[in-house]
N, C-alpha and C positions, 0 to 999 in steps of 0.2 A: 172909251173901253167898255165892252159889254160885261154884264155881271157874270160871275163864275157860275158854272153849272153845279147845283147842289144835289148830292145823292144822299138818300135817307137810308140809314143802316138799321137792321135788326140784328141783334147779337145773340147767338147760342154759344154759351161759354165765353168768358170775358177776355178782351184784348187790351193791349197796353197803351198804344199811342195813336189810334186812328184819328183822334180829334186834335192832334198837335197842329198848330197854325201852319197851313201850307206855305206861308211866306218864309218860314224857317228853312225851306228847301227850294226856294225860288219858284214856287208854283202859284199861279194866279188864275188859271182857267177853270179850276174845279174846287169844290168845297165839300166837306163831309159833315154830316150831322147824325147822331145816334138818336133815333126816335123810339126805339123799343129794345128791351133786353128780356131774356127769359132764362130761368133756371129750372131744371127738371126736379130739383129737390125742394125749393121753396121760393115763393114770391119775394120774401124778405131779402134773399141773396141778390135777386135782380134789382131790387130797390137800392140796396147797398152799393152795387156796382154803379148804377146811374148817378148816385150822389157823389161817389168818389171820383168818377171820371169828369165831373163838371158838366153833365148833360143838361139839356133844357128841363125845367120843371114840368114841361108838358110831355116829356118822354114817358112811355108806358112800361110798367113792369109786369111780367107774367110769371105764373108758376108752372107753366107748361109750354112746350114748343108748339103744340097744336094751336094754342091761343095766339101766339106771336104771329104765325104765318097768316092769320086772318086779318091782321092789322093793315088797314088801307093806307096808313102813313109810312109803310115800309116798302122801299124799292128793291132792296137787295139784302140777303141774309148772309152773315159770316158764320160758317159752321166750323167749330173747333172742338167738337166732342172727340172721344177716343176713336181711333181708326175703325174699330168694330162697328161704330154707329154711323159712320159717314154716309153709307149707302142709304140707310133708312131715313136719316135726318135730311139729307139733300133731296131725296125723292119727295119727302113731305113738303119741302119748300117749293120745288118745281111744280108739283101737283097743285099747289096753292097759287101758282102764277108769279112766284118771286124769282128774281135773278139770284145767283148763288156764287159766293167765294167759299170753297171748301178746302180745309187744311189738307196738307200732305201727311202721310200717303193718301192719295185721292180716295181709294177704297181698299178693301182687303184683297181684291183680285181684279184682273183685267176685264172679265165678263161684266162685273158690276160697273166698272168705269164706262164701258161701251153702252150699257143700258141707260146710265145717267145722261150721257151725251145724246143718245137717241131721243130721250125724253125732252131734253133742253131744245134740241133742234126742232122737234115736232111742235113744241109750244112757243118757239121763237123767243127763247130766254137765254140770257147770258149765263155762262157757266165757266168757271176757271178753278184749277187747282192752285192753292195758295202756297206757291214756292217763293217765299219772299226774297231769297238770295238772288234769284234771277233778275230782280228789278233794282238791285243796288247799282249806282253809277260805276262802281268798280267792275261789276260783271259786264255791263255794257261796253266799257273800255276794252276789256280783255277780248270779248267776242269780236269787237271791231278790228283789233290788231290781227286776229286770226283770219278773219274774212278778207282783210286787205293784204294778206300775204306777209305780214311782219315776222312770222315764225317760219316761213317757207312751208314745206310739207310737214304737217303735224303727224307724228308717228306713235306717240305714247303719252298717256295721261295717267298719273298716279295720284290717288286721293285717299286720305285717311280721316275718318271722323269717329273718334272713339273716346269714351269716358273711362276713367280708371277708378271704379268703385269696388268696395267690399260688398259684393252682391248679396250675400246671405244676410249681412247686417243692414244694408240700406233697403233692399227690395223684398227680402223674405220670400213669401209665396203669394202675396196678394197685390203688391204694387202694380200699377198699370203697365210699367215698363216690362214686366215679365209675366203678365197675366194673359194666358192664351185666350180667355173669353173676351179680352179687349184687344186682341191681335197684337199683344205685346212682343217685345224682342228687339234686338239691335237693328234688324233689317229695315222694318217699316219706320222706326223712330229716328235712327241715326244714319243708317245706310242710304236712305233716300237722298241725303245731302251729298254723299260720295257719288251716287249715281247722277245726281243733278249736275255736278261738275263734268262728269264724263259726257253727258248728253249735251250740255250747253256749249261744250268746246268741240266735240267730235261729230255731233249730229245736227244741232241747230245752226251751226255755222256753214252748213251746206245749203245749196238751193233746195227748196222743198222736193223737187222731182228727183233729186240725187240721194235723199235720205233713205237709208235701209236699216232694218233692225239688226242688232248685233247677235253673234253667236255667244253663248254663255257657258262658262265652266266655273263651278263654285265649290266651296267647302264650307260646311256649317257645323258648329259645335253647339249642342243644346245645353241649356241651363239645367242642372241635374234635379232641381226642385220642382220645375214646372214644365220643362220641355220646350220653352221659348228659346229662340236662338240668342246666345250670348256673344258669339264670335262668328262673323261671316266674312269670307274673302271671295271676291269675284274677279274673274278675268273675262272681259268682253272684247270680242273681235269685231270691229266695225268694218264692213267690206269696202266702204268708200269713206275716205277721210279728207279733211280740208288741205288745200295746197297742192303744188305740183308733185308729180310722181318722179322719183329718181331714176326709174327704169325706162322712162320715155313713154310708158303706157298712159292712158287717159286718167286712170285712178290708181290709188294705192290703199291698202288697209291700214288700220291703226289698232293698237291695243289700249284698252282702258282697264286700269286696275283699281277696284273700289274695295276699300277695307273699312270694317266697322267692328267695334268691340265694346262690351260693357265693363270688362274686367281690367283692361290696360288702356292707357290714355295716349292720345296723339301728343299731348303737351303735359307730361307728367309734373313738371315743377311750376306750371302756369306762368312761365317766363319766356316761353317760345325757344327754350334752349335746344329743343330737339329738331328745330328747323321747320321748313314750310310744311303745311298740311296738304298742299296741292302743287304738283309739278306738271307743267304742260310742255312737252318736248318736241321741238321741230328741227328741221335741217338748218335753220338760221339761228337757233338758240333755244333758250328755255325761259318760260315764265314761272316764277315761284310765287305762290300766294300764301301769306301768313294766315294761320288759323285763328279762330275755329272756322271750319269750312262753311258753317251756316251763317257766320257774320264776320267776314274778313274785312280788314280796313287798310291793308297795305300789300303791295306786290313789287316784284322786281323783274327786270328783263336782263338775262345774262346772254351776251352774244356768243355765237360760235366763231371764235377767232381763227379757226382753221380755214374759214371762208376768206379768201383774199379781200373780198369787198368789205369784210367786217373786222379785219385784223387790228384796226386802231380804235374800234368801238369799246366803250367802257360800260360797266354795269349801270343800268338805270334803276334808281330807287324811286318808288312812288309811294309815299307815306301820307299824302294829304287827301284821305278819303273819310272825313268825319261823318258820323251818323247822328243827326240831331234828334235824339230820342232813341227808341229801341230799333226802329227801322221798318216796321210793318206798313207804314203809310204809303211807301212807293207802290206796293202791289195794290193797295186800295185806290191810289190815283189811277192806276191802269184800269181797274174795274169801272171807275166813274167815267173815264173817257170812252171806254167801250160801250157802256150803256148809253151815254149821251149820243154817241155816233151810230147807234143801232147795230153794233156788232154783237154776234153771238159768242165769239171766242177771241182770245187774245193772240196776236201774232208772236208775242214774246213767250207765252206759255200756252201753246195750242193743244187742242184735243188729241191730235195724233201722237204728240210727244208724251202726254200723260198716259195714254194707252200703251205706248211702246215701253215706258219705264215700268208700268204695272206688269207687262208681259215678262220683262226681265226678272222681276221679283217673284212672279209665279214660277218661273223656271228654277230659280234659286231655291225656293221652298220645296219644289218637287224633288230636286236633286239632293236636298238635305233632309228630306223626310219630315218637313215641318208642315203640319196641317191644322188649321184652325177649326173650331166647332162649326158644324154645318149651318147653324142659325146665323152666323155672321158672314158666311160665304155665299148664302143663297141669293137668288134674284127675287124671291118672293117678297112682296110688299103689300100691305104693311104687316110687320110682325113685331111683337113686343120683345125688347132686349133687356 
């Protein structure tokens, strides 16, 4: 057996379990090592992270991001700074010749996302938006059911990803969740997961040539202390959806309903009493996925027993989807394999999809009157934030 491919990570803002032994998830072809970490506030914070995560004593700690991207022992950089800083930080890495895994939301707007992709392509560098949920075995299984016709024609998907916080008490006016200077608000922080489920079920499950951007209708309620969105509701109409059309036409549309809220919760009692966070509805039945939408671990398939072929089918419960650790390693595995194989983008979380989702969020913000400061929406690089 050949040795696993080892990818060397540099970390901007710290992650939880990238170094968890790949064998715990039956992975043997790749391996991760953290060779450098940086904190924009102090080198001591970077040193503390490297010690706590059990990194090699040879790993380097830096007190600035500019120093880290010059490190020749770093192959790829994980960017997990606030949304407002993604464009500047990712561009810094790409200009230095580093591959990048950048947290979602990818950027503050679609124009920035396109510019990063253009830069990565020109420099032949791998770039991916870090949507960890897309890489869970559960997500792969559900997408497979849809693409193989297990739900028939899919016509509607409903997703809610909401927290139930006393906003004034918890967030005040400075917390990153509601700080407009940091692109705060429910949409980019929580709503991205609701949109992720719409896109991975209604868009990604189609052949690439059949994928079309959705039409968007939305409603936004701003937080009275800062103007960031605290409640956002979106209805997306996808012109082409997976599965056969009931009308005999070659295609059919589907509605995706994406909800997010900082003041009321998807799961108020934290016991899942309120039911599934995600409902994927097709002509042959419904898939229900238990929340939270960003880290689900169980789902069920409810058959449409009005269909004569399904009248004797029972509900299928699928509860055996454990996550050994936090779960961020699966997307890291994807990065390693793509870099190893010379790919510039992932087939699971491709550039076109990142841009399409950013374009939806741009439309939502425009419809709701949510505008971030120019300094975090600009294409100008570099600028100090």
